[in-house]
C-alpha positions in Angstrom: -9.4 -4.5 3.6 -6.5 -5.6 5.8 -4.2 -3.4 7.8 -0.7 -4.5 7.0 1.4 -1.8 8.7 0.8 1.1 11.0 3.5 3.3 12.4 3.6 6.9 13.6 4.3 8.0 10.0 2.4 5.6 7.7 -0.5 3.2 7.4 -0.6 0.5 4.7 -3.8 -1.3 3.9 -4.3 -4.1 1.4 -7.5 -4.3 -0.7 -8.6 -7.4 -2.5 -11.6 -6.9 -4.8 -13.2 -10.0 -6.3 -13.8 -10.2 -10.0 -17.3 -9.1 -11.2 -19.9 -11.8 -11.0 -20.7 -11.3 -14.7 -17.1 -12.0 -15.6 -15.9 -14.9 -13.5 -12.9 -15.5 -15.7 -11.5 -12.0 -14.9 -8.7 -11.9 -12.3 -9.4 -10.4 -8.9 -8.3 -6.9 -8.5 -6.8 -5.0 -5.6 -3.9 -3.0 -4.4 -2.4 -1.1 -1.5 -3.4 2.2 0.0 -0.6 4.0 1.7 -1.4 6.9 4.0 1.3 9.4 4.9 0.1 10.6 8.3 2.4 13.7 8.4 1.8 14.9 4.9 -1.9 14.0 5.2 -1.8 12.4 1.8 -2.6 9.0 0.4 -1.9 6.9 -2.7 -3.5 3.7 -4.0 -1.1 1.4 -5.8 -2.5 -1.2 -8.2 -1.3 -3.3 -11.1 2.5 -3.5 -11.8 3.3 -0.8 -9.2 1.4 -2.7 -6.5 3.3 -5.9 -7.5 6.7 -4.1 -7.3 5.7 -2.6 -3.9 4.8 -6.1 -2.6 8.0 -7.6 -3.9 10.1 -4.9 -2.3 8.3 -5.4 1.0 8.8 -9.2 0.8 12.6 -8.7 0.3 12.8 -6.1 3.1 10.9 -8.3 5.6 13.3 -11.2 5.0 16.0 -9.0 6.6 13.9 -8.3 9.8 13.9 -4.6 9.2 13.5 -1.9 11.9 10.4 0.4 11.8 12.7 3.1 10.5 13.8 0.9 7.5 10.2 0.1 6.7 9.2 3.8 6.9 12.0 4.7 4.6 11.0 2.2 2.0 7.3 3.3 2.2 8.3 6.9 1.9 9.7 6.2 -1.5 6.1 5.5 -2.7 4.4 8.3 -0.9 6.4 10.9 -2.9 3.9 10.1 -5.6 0.9 10.8 -3.3 -1.4 13.6 -4.5 -4.7 12.7 -2.9 -5.3 14.6 0.4 -6.6 12.5 3.3 -10.2 13.3 4.0 -12.3 12.0 6.9 -15.8 10.8 6.3 
């Protein structure tokens, strides 16, 4: 787990899960967890959606965005969030 972004509104974490030992040929898995701090909801992006998120972030970072611009981009993905945040 790697914290990629943390603002007053959002936290973005990257997860890389290795392939199972019994299937070494399988690709590693992973994705991004986005936590909307105000809505108290989270979403986990994986597969093609995670790839699209990463590509969008890469393009945005090239422009040296403000925190507001990053938050606006991330907010587009949190609209899909249904999982309430729970503390363990």
